[in-house]
N, C-alpha and C positions, 0 to 999 in steps of 0.2 A: 400628800395627795391620797384620795380615797375614792372608791366607787360609790355612787349614790344608790339609793334604793332602786331596784329594777335593773341594775347593771349599767352599761353604757360607758361613757367617757369619764375618766377620773379627773376631777377638778380640784384646784388648790383650795384648801380650807383657809378662809380669811376670818380671823377672830374679830368679833364685833367690839370687843373691849378696846381694841386699838383704834376704833373709829371706822368710818366708812371708807373702803378702798375700792377703786374701780378695777374691774378685770378688763384688759384691753383685748382688741381683736388679735393682736400679736400673741398674747398669752393663750387665747382660745386656739389659734392656729398651731402653736407649739404643742399644746396638750393633745389635740386631735392627731397631729402629725406623728407624735410618739406612740399614740394608742393604735393607729391603723397602719403605720409603717410607710407612709408616703413622705416625700420631701416636704419641707415647710413651704417651699415655693408653690408646689402643686396643691397642697392643702389650702394655702392662702387663696389661690385662684378659685377653688371649689367654694370656700366660705364666702368670698366676695360675690361669686355668681349666685349663691343662695340669697344673700342680702339683696342683691340687685333684683332678683326674681320677686322677692317679697315686696319691694318698693314698686316695681312695675305693676304687679297685681293690684296693689292699693290704688295706684294712679288710674288704672284702667277699670277695675271692678269695684273699688271702694271697700273691699272686704277680703280677708284671707283667713281661713280657718285651718289651723295646724293641730291635728288630733293629738291629744295628750300634752299639748303645750298651751294653746290659747287662740284667741281670735283678735286680730288687728282689724280695725275698722276706721274709715274716714268719716267724720261727722262734721256737720256744719254748725258753727257757733253763730247765733243770730247777732246782728248789730245791736248795740245797747248804749245807754247813757251811763257814764261812770263819773267818778269824782277824782280829781288829782289830789292825792293825799298830802302833797307838799303845800299846794296853794288853796285847795278847797274848791277850785274852779270845776264846773261841769265840763266834761269832755265826751266826744262822740267816739265810740269804739266800733269800727266797721266789722261786718261779718268776716269770719275766717273759717278755714277748714283745719281741723286738727285730727291727729291720729290717736285713737284710743286703743287700749289693750285690756282684754278680759282674760285672766289666766284660766287655763283648763283645770279640770278636776284633779288630775295627778299633781300639777304644780301647786295648787291650793293645799292639797293634803301634805305634800312634802314641806311646804313653808310652815304649815301648822305644826308639823312634827318638830321642825327646827325651833319654832317658838316654844313648844312644850319642853324641849331639852334645855333651852336657855333658861326657862323659868325654873326648872328643876335645879340647875347648876346655881342659880341665884338663891335657891332655898325657899321659893314661894309658889311651888307648883300645886295645883289642885286637879282632881280628876276631870278629864275632858276640857281642861282649860277654863272651867267656870269658877268663879269665886266661891269660896266656902261660905255657906250660910247655915245657920241653925234651923232645924226643921221644927216648926211648931204646928203640929196638926191638931185640930180641934178635938179629935177623938182621943188623943193621948194626953191632952192637957198639958 
């Protein structure tokens, strides 16, 4: 375990080379409980109430902005015509509401940093994450 940039709770490191692994609510509760010294039962209650408040806000207000984390928003997907890939038949897909998430600036930066470190470890990192390209300026020929 390690602390992320900016301090906070120490989260388990999950190597991507082993494939995608899910972190469960139970693991989050355990980590927070150890970090702040509350029982896992009390911590679980707090975590669940936080999730419940997020869901309730989305249902009532259709949007919740969590500074330095991101924005959850309920959006309407319009009804549309689609094609069944198995049969090729046209099908009607009714409108539906979906939850979208746009990460905050801090989260974006930390994920970019994680991506940069992974690229370095793989041996193909370039400055600023951009692919290396030769510079051919007309003035230098």
